[in-house]
N, CA, C and O atoms as CSV, one atom per row, in Angstrom:
chain,resi,resn,atom,element,x,y,z
A,1,MET,N,N,-50.811,-4.696,-40.281
A,1,MET,CA,C,-50.031,-4.320,-39.119
A,1,MET,C,C,-48.604,-4.840,-39.248
A,1,MET,O,O,-47.643,-4.140,-38.928
A,2,LYS,N,N,-48.481,-6.073,-39.720
A,2,LYS,CA,C,-47.150,-6.665,-39.871
A,2,LYS,C,C,-46.335,-5.891,-40.905
A,2,LYS,O,O,-45.133,-5.695,-40.731
A,3,ASP,N,N,-46.993,-5.450,-41.982
A,3,ASP,CA,C,-46.294,-4.674,-43.009
A,3,ASP,C,C,-45.803,-3.344,-42.456
A,3,ASP,O,O,-44.712,-2.892,-42.804
A,4,GLN,N,N,-46.590,-2.721,-41.605
A,4,GLN,CA,C,-46.199,-1.443,-41.020
A,4,GLN,C,C,-44.989,-1.611,-40.092
A,4,GLN,O,O,-44.079,-0.782,-40.083
A,5,ILE,N,N,-44.999,-2.695,-39.316
A,5,ILE,CA,C,-43.862,-2.961,-38.428
A,5,ILE,C,C,-42.610,-3.249,-39.241
A,5,ILE,O,O,-41.526,-2.782,-38.894
A,6,GLN,N,N,-42.746,-4.013,-40.319
A,6,GLN,CA,C,-41.592,-4.282,-41.179
A,6,GLN,C,C,-41.100,-3.002,-41.841
A,6,GLN,O,O,-39.894,-2.816,-42.007
A,7,PHE,N,N,-42.010,-2.125,-42.217
A,7,PHE,CA,C,-41.632,-0.851,-42.812
A,7,PHE,C,C,-40.842,-0.001,-41.818
A,7,PHE,O,O,-39.796,0.552,-42.160
A,8,LEU,N,N,-41.350,0.102,-40.580
A,8,LEU,CA,C,-40.657,0.876,-39.554
A,8,LEU,C,C,-39.307,0.243,-39.213
A,8,LEU,O,O,-38.322,0.950,-39.004
A,9,THR,N,N,-39.266,-1.070,-39.160
A,9,THR,CA,C,-38.004,-1.760,-38.896
A,9,THR,C,C,-36.997,-1.466,-39.992
A,9,THR,O,O,-35.817,-1.257,-39.709
A,10,GLY,N,N,-37.443,-1.447,-41.224
A,10,GLY,CA,C,-36.563,-1.124,-42.340
A,10,GLY,C,C,-36.029,0.290,-42.254
A,10,GLY,O,O,-34.855,0.535,-42.531
A,11,ILE,N,N,-36.896,1.232,-41.866
A,11,ILE,CA,C,-36.460,2.624,-41.717
A,11,ILE,C,C,-35.419,2.733,-40.605
A,11,ILE,O,O,-34.390,3.388,-40.773
A,12,VAL,N,N,-35.690,2.092,-39.476
A,12,VAL,CA,C,-34.742,2.149,-38.354
A,12,VAL,C,C,-33.412,1.501,-38.748
A,12,VAL,O,O,-32.348,2.024,-38.417
A,13,ARG,N,N,-33.465,0.379,-39.446
A,13,ARG,CA,C,-32.240,-0.307,-39.880
A,13,ARG,C,C,-31.451,0.570,-40.847
A,13,ARG,O,O,-30.230,0.670,-40.730
A,14,THR,N,N,-32.132,1.207,-41.799
A,14,THR,CA,C,-31.461,2.080,-42.754
A,14,THR,C,C,-30.847,3.283,-42.051
A,14,THR,O,O,-29.715,3.666,-42.344
A,15,LEU,N,N,-31.585,3.874,-41.133
A,15,LEU,CA,C,-31.073,5.017,-40.381
A,15,LEU,C,C,-29.862,4.619,-39.539
A,15,LEU,O,O,-28.881,5.360,-39.473
A,16,THR,N,N,-29.926,3.465,-38.904
A,16,THR,CA,C,-28.808,2.988,-38.099
A,16,THR,C,C,-27.572,2.750,-38.963
A,16,THR,O,O,-26.469,3.152,-38.592
A,17,ASP,N,N,-27.751,2.104,-40.105
A,17,ASP,CA,C,-26.627,1.873,-41.014
A,17,ASP,C,C,-26.020,3.189,-41.475
A,17,ASP,O,O,-24.798,3.318,-41.555
A,18,PHE,N,N,-26.868,4.166,-41.777
A,18,PHE,CA,C,-26.384,5.474,-42.199
A,18,PHE,C,C,-25.588,6.151,-41.084
A,18,PHE,O,O,-24.511,6.692,-41.332
A,19,LEU,N,N,-26.115,6.121,-39.857
A,19,LEU,CA,C,-25.432,6.771,-38.746
A,19,LEU,C,C,-24.110,6.084,-38.415
A,19,LEU,O,O,-23.147,6.752,-38.041
A,20,VAL,N,N,-24.053,4.771,-38.546
A,20,VAL,CA,C,-22.786,4.060,-38.344
A,20,VAL,C,C,-21.775,4.496,-39.403
A,20,VAL,O,O,-20.602,4.705,-39.094
A,21,SER,N,N,-22.220,4.630,-40.634
A,21,SER,CA,C,-21.329,5.095,-41.706
A,21,SER,C,C,-20.833,6.510,-41.438
A,21,SER,O,O,-19.655,6.804,-41.639
A,22,VAL,N,N,-21.723,7.386,-40.985
A,22,VAL,CA,C,-21.330,8.755,-40.669
A,22,VAL,C,C,-20.323,8.764,-39.510
A,22,VAL,O,O,-19.349,9.516,-39.535
A,23,ALA,N,N,-20.562,7.931,-38.507
A,23,ALA,CA,C,-19.641,7.861,-37.374
A,23,ALA,C,C,-18.261,7.394,-37.817
A,23,ALA,O,O,-17.251,7.890,-37.318
A,24,ILE,N,N,-18.205,6.448,-38.746
A,24,ILE,CA,C,-16.921,5.968,-39.244
A,24,ILE,C,C,-16.199,7.067,-40.010
A,24,ILE,O,O,-14.989,7.240,-39.862
A,25,VAL,N,N,-16.941,7.810,-40.830
A,25,VAL,CA,C,-16.322,8.907,-41.584
A,25,VAL,C,C,-15.806,9.979,-40.624
A,25,VAL,O,O,-14.693,10.476,-40.796
A,26,VAL,N,N,-16.598,10.337,-39.622
A,26,VAL,CA,C,-16.172,11.350,-38.658
A,26,VAL,C,C,-14.946,10.854,-37.881
A,26,VAL,O,O,-14.039,11.635,-37.594
A,27,LEU,N,N,-14.917,9.581,-37.546
A,27,LEU,CA,C,-13.762,9.007,-36.859
A,27,LEU,C,C,-12.513,9.101,-37.730
A,27,LEU,O,O,-11.439,9.453,-37.241
A,28,MET,N,N,-12.649,8.791,-39.008
A,28,MET,CA,C,-11.510,8.876,-39.924
A,28,MET,C,C,-11.034,10.325,-40.051
A,28,MET,O,O,-9.830,10.577,-40.083
A,29,VAL,N,N,-11.958,11.268,-40.121
A,29,VAL,CA,C,-11.577,12.685,-40.190
A,29,VAL,C,C,-10.841,13.090,-38.921
A,29,VAL,O,O,-9.849,13.816,-38.979
A,30,ASP,N,N,-11.328,12.618,-37.770
A,30,ASP,CA,C,-10.690,12.946,-36.501
A,30,ASP,C,C,-9.290,12.354,-36.415
A,30,ASP,O,O,-8.388,12.974,-35.854
A,31,ILE,N,N,-9.105,11.165,-36.965
A,31,ILE,CA,C,-7.778,10.542,-36.957
A,31,ILE,C,C,-6.839,11.262,-37.920
A,31,ILE,O,O,-5.686,11.527,-37.582
A,32,LEU,N,N,-7.327,11.580,-39.117
A,32,LEU,CA,C,-6.478,12.212,-40.122
A,32,LEU,C,C,-6.191,13.678,-39.805
A,32,LEU,O,O,-5.104,14.173,-40.103
A,33,PHE,N,N,-7.145,14.367,-39.213
A,33,PHE,CA,C,-6.996,15.785,-38.891
A,33,PHE,C,C,-7.300,15.990,-37.411
A,33,PHE,O,O,-8.410,16.399,-37.067
A,34,PRO,N,N,-6.342,15.716,-36.529
A,34,PRO,CA,C,-6.619,15.780,-35.089
A,34,PRO,C,C,-6.950,17.185,-34.580
A,34,PRO,O,O,-7.534,17.323,-33.505
A,35,ASP,N,N,-6.594,18.213,-35.319
A,35,ASP,CA,C,-6.888,19.579,-34.889
A,35,ASP,C,C,-8.242,20.076,-35.379
A,35,ASP,O,O,-8.537,21.266,-35.267
A,36,ALA,N,N,-9.065,19.191,-35.918
A,36,ALA,CA,C,-10.365,19.593,-36.465
A,36,ALA,C,C,-11.379,19.917,-35.373
A,36,ALA,O,O,-12.438,20.471,-35.664
A,37,GLY,N,N,-11.075,19.582,-34.127
A,37,GLY,CA,C,-11.975,19.912,-33.021
A,37,GLY,C,C,-13.046,18.868,-32.774
A,37,GLY,O,O,-14.027,19.151,-32.087
A,38,LEU,N,N,-12.884,17.665,-33.318
A,38,LEU,CA,C,-13.850,16.587,-33.093
A,38,LEU,C,C,-13.267,15.625,-32.056
A,38,LEU,O,O,-12.277,14.949,-32.336
A,39,PRO,N,N,-13.859,15.554,-30.874
A,39,PRO,CA,C,-13.294,14.701,-29.826
A,39,PRO,C,C,-13.759,13.239,-29.916
A,39,PRO,O,O,-14.018,12.604,-28.894
A,40,ILE,N,N,-13.862,12.719,-31.121
A,40,ILE,CA,C,-14.402,11.366,-31.296
A,40,ILE,C,C,-13.486,10.315,-30.685
A,40,ILE,O,O,-13.949,9.422,-29.975
A,41,VAL,N,N,-12.181,10.417,-30.958
A,41,VAL,CA,C,-11.247,9.414,-30.455
A,41,VAL,C,C,-11.244,9.410,-28.927
A,41,VAL,O,O,-11.205,8.349,-28.306
A,42,GLU,N,N,-11.285,10.594,-28.328
A,42,GLU,CA,C,-11.316,10.666,-26.869
A,42,GLU,C,C,-12.599,10.048,-26.313
A,42,GLU,O,O,-12.566,9.362,-25.291
A,43,ASN,N,N,-13.723,10.288,-26.980
A,43,ASN,CA,C,-14.991,9.712,-26.530
A,43,ASN,C,C,-14.984,8.189,-26.638
A,43,ASN,O,O,-15.499,7.501,-25.756
A,44,ILE,N,N,-14.408,7.666,-27.705
A,44,ILE,CA,C,-14.317,6.209,-27.854
A,44,ILE,C,C,-13.400,5.633,-26.780
A,44,ILE,O,O,-13.673,4.565,-26.232
A,45,ALA,N,N,-12.306,6.345,-26.480
A,45,ALA,CA,C,-11.400,5.890,-25.426
A,45,ALA,C,C,-12.111,5.846,-24.074
A,45,ALA,O,O,-11.916,4.911,-23.297
A,46,VAL,N,N,-12.934,6.855,-23.796
A,46,VAL,CA,C,-13.695,6.879,-22.539
A,46,VAL,C,C,-14.702,5.729,-22.511
A,46,VAL,O,O,-14.884,5.093,-21.473
A,47,LEU,N,N,-15.352,5.461,-23.635
A,47,LEU,CA,C,-16.314,4.363,-23.713
A,47,LEU,C,C,-15.626,3.023,-23.466
A,47,LEU,O,O,-16.116,2.208,-22.684
A,48,VAL,N,N,-14.500,2.795,-24.126
A,48,VAL,CA,C,-13.775,1.537,-23.951
A,48,VAL,C,C,-13.260,1.416,-22.524
A,48,VAL,O,O,-13.296,0.332,-21.942
A,49,GLU,N,N,-12.784,2.515,-21.957
A,49,GLU,CA,C,-12.309,2.499,-20.574
A,49,GLU,C,C,-13.447,2.158,-19.610
A,49,GLU,O,O,-13.255,1.408,-18.653
A,50,GLY,N,N,-14.632,2.715,-19.871
A,50,GLY,CA,C,-15.784,2.417,-19.026
A,50,GLY,C,C,-16.194,0.963,-19.099
A,50,GLY,O,O,-16.538,0.356,-18.085
A,51,ILE,N,N,-16.159,0.397,-20.306
A,51,ILE,CA,C,-16.520,-1.017,-20.459
A,51,ILE,C,C,-15.480,-1.898,-19.797
A,51,ILE,O,O,-15.826,-2.874,-19.131
A,52,SER,N,N,-14.199,-1.562,-19.973
A,52,SER,CA,C,-13.150,-2.404,-19.403
A,52,SER,C,C,-13.085,-2.286,-17.889
A,52,SER,O,O,-12.688,-3.241,-17.221
A,53,SER,N,N,-13.464,-1.138,-17.324
A,53,SER,CA,C,-13.419,-0.987,-15.874
A,53,SER,C,C,-14.536,-1.777,-15.191
A,53,SER,O,O,-14.457,-2.059,-13.996
A,54,GLU,N,N,-15.563,-2.128,-15.940
A,54,GLU,CA,C,-16.659,-2.908,-15.365
A,54,GLU,C,C,-16.350,-4.403,-15.319
A,54,GLU,O,O,-17.114,-5.180,-14.747
A,55,GLY,N,N,-15.247,-4.798,-15.912
A,55,GLY,CA,C,-14.823,-6.193,-15.856
A,55,GLY,C,C,-15.730,-7.104,-16.660
A,55,GLY,O,O,-16.075,-6.802,-17.802
A,56,LEU,N,N,-16.110,-8.209,-16.064
A,56,LEU,CA,C,-16.898,-9.227,-16.749
A,56,LEU,C,C,-18.276,-8.695,-17.146
A,56,LEU,O,O,-18.787,-9.047,-18.209
A,57,ALA,N,N,-18.877,-7.861,-16.316
A,57,ALA,CA,C,-20.202,-7.311,-16.645
A,57,ALA,C,C,-20.122,-6.447,-17.904
A,57,ALA,O,O,-21.025,-6.492,-18.740
A,58,GLY,N,N,-19.061,-5.669,-18.047
A,58,GLY,CA,C,-18.883,-4.857,-19.242
A,58,GLY,C,C,-18.671,-5.717,-20.477
A,58,GLY,O,O,-19.187,-5.406,-21.550
A,59,LEU,N,N,-17.914,-6.795,-20.328
A,59,LEU,CA,C,-17.682,-7.694,-21.447
A,59,LEU,C,C,-18.976,-8.377,-21.871
A,59,LEU,O,O,-19.246,-8.501,-23.065
A,60,VAL,N,N,-19.770,-8.816,-20.918
A,60,VAL,CA,C,-21.048,-9.456,-21.233
A,60,VAL,C,C,-21.975,-8.449,-21.921
A,60,VAL,O,O,-22.646,-8.795,-22.893
A,61,ALA,N,N,-22.016,-7.218,-21.431
A,61,ALA,CA,C,-22.858,-6.197,-22.054
A,61,ALA,C,C,-22.403,-5.918,-23.480
A,61,ALA,O,O,-23.234,-5.752,-24.373
A,62,LEU,N,N,-21.099,-5.866,-23.702
A,62,LEU,CA,C,-20.575,-5.635,-25.040
A,62,LEU,C,C,-20.918,-6.803,-25.963
A,62,LEU,O,O,-21.291,-6.586,-27.116
A,63,LEU,N,N,-20.799,-8.028,-25.476
A,63,LEU,CA,C,-21.153,-9.197,-26.291
A,63,LEU,C,C,-22.641,-9.227,-26.613
A,63,LEU,O,O,-23.025,-9.568,-27.732
A,64,LEU,N,N,-23.480,-8.875,-25.650
A,64,LEU,CA,C,-24.919,-8.841,-25.906
A,64,LEU,C,C,-25.263,-7.773,-26.942
A,64,LEU,O,O,-26.094,-7.999,-27.821
A,65,PHE,N,N,-24.620,-6.610,-26.834
A,65,PHE,CA,C,-24.849,-5.561,-27.815
A,65,PHE,C,C,-24.428,-6.035,-29.198
A,65,PHE,O,O,-25.153,-5.820,-30.169
A,66,PHE,N,N,-23.268,-6.675,-29.303
A,66,PHE,CA,C,-22.778,-7.164,-30.587
A,66,PHE,C,C,-23.718,-8.220,-31.161
A,66,PHE,O,O,-24.011,-8.201,-32.356
A,67,MET,N,N,-24.192,-9.142,-30.321
A,67,MET,CA,C,-25.114,-10.179,-30.795
A,67,MET,C,C,-26.410,-9.548,-31.283
A,67,MET,O,O,-26.939,-9.950,-32.319
A,68,PHE,N,N,-26.926,-8.568,-30.555
A,68,PHE,CA,C,-28.154,-7.885,-30.964
A,68,PHE,C,C,-27.943,-7.147,-32.278
A,68,PHE,O,O,-28.810,-7.176,-33.152
A,69,TYR,N,N,-26.807,-6.490,-32.426
A,69,TYR,CA,C,-26.506,-5.754,-33.657
A,69,TYR,C,C,-26.386,-6.703,-34.841
A,69,TYR,O,O,-26.907,-6.415,-35.918
A,70,ARG,N,N,-25.708,-7.827,-34.655
A,70,ARG,CA,C,-25.534,-8.795,-35.741
A,70,ARG,C,C,-26.865,-9.450,-36.115
A,70,ARG,O,O,-27.099,-9.751,-37.285
A,71,GLN,N,N,-27.724,-9.670,-35.144
A,71,GLN,CA,C,-29.017,-10.292,-35.402
A,71,GLN,C,C,-29.887,-9.379,-36.257
A,71,GLN,O,O,-30.674,-9.864,-37.069
A,72,ASN,N,N,-29.760,-8.080,-36.091
A,72,ASN,CA,C,-30.600,-7.132,-36.809
A,72,ASN,C,C,-30.012,-6.697,-38.139
A,72,ASN,O,O,-30.605,-5.863,-38.823
A,73,GLN,N,N,-28.866,-7.234,-38.525
A,73,GLN,CA,C,-28.293,-6.904,-39.829
A,73,GLN,C,C,-29.136,-7.560,-40.909
A,73,GLN,O,O,-29.554,-8.711,-40.777
A,74,SER,N,N,-29.378,-6.822,-41.969
A,74,SER,CA,C,-30.163,-7.374,-43.063
A,74,SER,C,C,-29.280,-8.261,-43.911
A,74,SER,O,O,-28.094,-7.977,-44.072
A,75,PRO,N,N,-29.836,-9.336,-44.458
A,75,PRO,CA,C,-29.051,-10.188,-45.340
A,75,PRO,C,C,-28.736,-9.453,-46.632
A,75,PRO,O,O,-29.418,-8.496,-46.998
A,76,ALA,N,N,-27.706,-9.906,-47.309
A,76,ALA,CA,C,-27.296,-9.263,-48.562
A,76,ALA,C,C,-28.428,-9.323,-49.569
A,76,ALA,O,O,-29.137,-10.323,-49.677
A,77,ALA,N,N,-28.582,-8.238,-50.298
A,77,ALA,CA,C,-29.652,-8.174,-51.286
A,77,ALA,C,C,-29.309,-9.032,-52.488
A,77,ALA,O,O,-28.141,-9.209,-52.832
A,78,GLY,N,N,-30.324,-9.553,-53.108
A,78,GLY,CA,C,-30.108,-10.327,-54.323
A,78,GLY,C,C,-30.006,-11.809,-54.021
A,78,GLY,O,O,-29.757,-12.219,-52.887
A,79,PRO,N,N,-30.203,-12.596,-55.056
A,79,PRO,CA,C,-30.134,-14.042,-54.857
A,79,PRO,C,C,-28.691,-14.480,-54.675
A,79,PRO,O,O,-27.756,-13.862,-55.185
A,80,SER,N,N,-28.542,-15.559,-53.936
A,80,SER,CA,C,-27.198,-16.092,-53.749
A,80,SER,C,C,-26.804,-16.888,-54.981
A,80,SER,O,O,-27.657,-17.300,-55.767
A,81,SER,N,N,-25.521,-17.098,-55.140
A,81,SER,CA,C,-25.063,-17.840,-56.308
A,81,SER,C,C,-25.495,-19.298,-56.184
A,81,SER,O,O,-25.484,-19.857,-55.087
A,82,PRO,N,N,-25.870,-19.906,-57.285
A,82,PRO,CA,C,-26.333,-21.294,-57.210
A,82,PRO,C,C,-25.169,-22.213,-56.907
A,82,PRO,O,O,-24.030,-21.916,-57.267
A,83,PRO,N,N,-25.443,-23.323,-56.250
A,83,PRO,CA,C,-24.359,-24.272,-55.972
A,83,PRO,C,C,-23.816,-24.855,-57.259
A,83,PRO,O,O,-24.531,-25.005,-58.250
A,84,SER,N,N,-22.545,-25.178,-57.219
A,84,SER,CA,C,-21.930,-25.717,-58.434
A,84,SER,C,C,-22.505,-27.089,-58.728
A,84,SER,O,O,-22.830,-27.847,-57.814
A,85,GLN,N,N,-22.626,-27.397,-59.979
A,85,GLN,CA,C,-23.173,-28.662,-60.422
A,85,GLN,C,C,-22.018,-29.551,-60.877
A,85,GLN,O,O,-21.466,-29.357,-61.960
A,86,GLY,N,N,-21.673,-30.487,-60.078
A,86,GLY,CA,C,-20.622,-31.423,-60.472
A,86,GLY,C,C,-19.252,-30.933,-60.091
A,86,GLY,O,O,-19.101,-30.026,-59.273
A,87,GLY,N,N,-18.249,-31.545,-60.697
A,87,GLY,CA,C,-16.871,-31.235,-60.350
A,87,GLY,C,C,-16.082,-30.806,-61.550
A,87,GLY,O,O,-16.437,-29.830,-62.211
A,88,ALA,N,N,-15.003,-31.524,-61.850
A,88,ALA,CA,C,-14.070,-31.142,-62.892
A,88,ALA,C,C,-14.655,-31.296,-64.282
A,88,ALA,O,O,-14.140,-30.704,-65.230
A,89,GLU,N,N,-15.718,-32.074,-64.429
A,89,GLU,CA,C,-16.293,-32.274,-65.766
A,89,GLU,C,C,-16.901,-31.004,-66.339
A,89,GLU,O,O,-17.160,-30.938,-67.540
A,90,ASN,N,N,-17.139,-29.977,-65.492
A,90,ASN,CA,C,-17.697,-28.726,-65.984
A,90,ASN,C,C,-16.651,-27.824,-66.637
A,90,ASN,O,O,-16.999,-26.785,-67.199
A,91,TYR,N,N,-15.414,-28.195,-66.573
A,91,TYR,CA,C,-14.367,-27.327,-67.107
A,91,TYR,C,C,-14.102,-27.631,-68.528
A,91,TYR,O,O,-13.247,-26.997,-69.147
């Protein structure tokens, strides 16, 4: 059961990362080609305006969303570099 939940979590994380990447590409296209008919910048402006109009509650909601998003980020793949052994004598 735990393996299945981890598998589904991995799929959701991969899908989320992919959709964030697609959103960034679409945003860049909308910025570079404003006549392309993609209202992404306007939608982001409306979202930011909605959060800012809510005052402190909007800020808290944004911080909670950011904390949740950062918590669910997968660590970098591969082993980390080993700590250095000693100081200048290794040179």
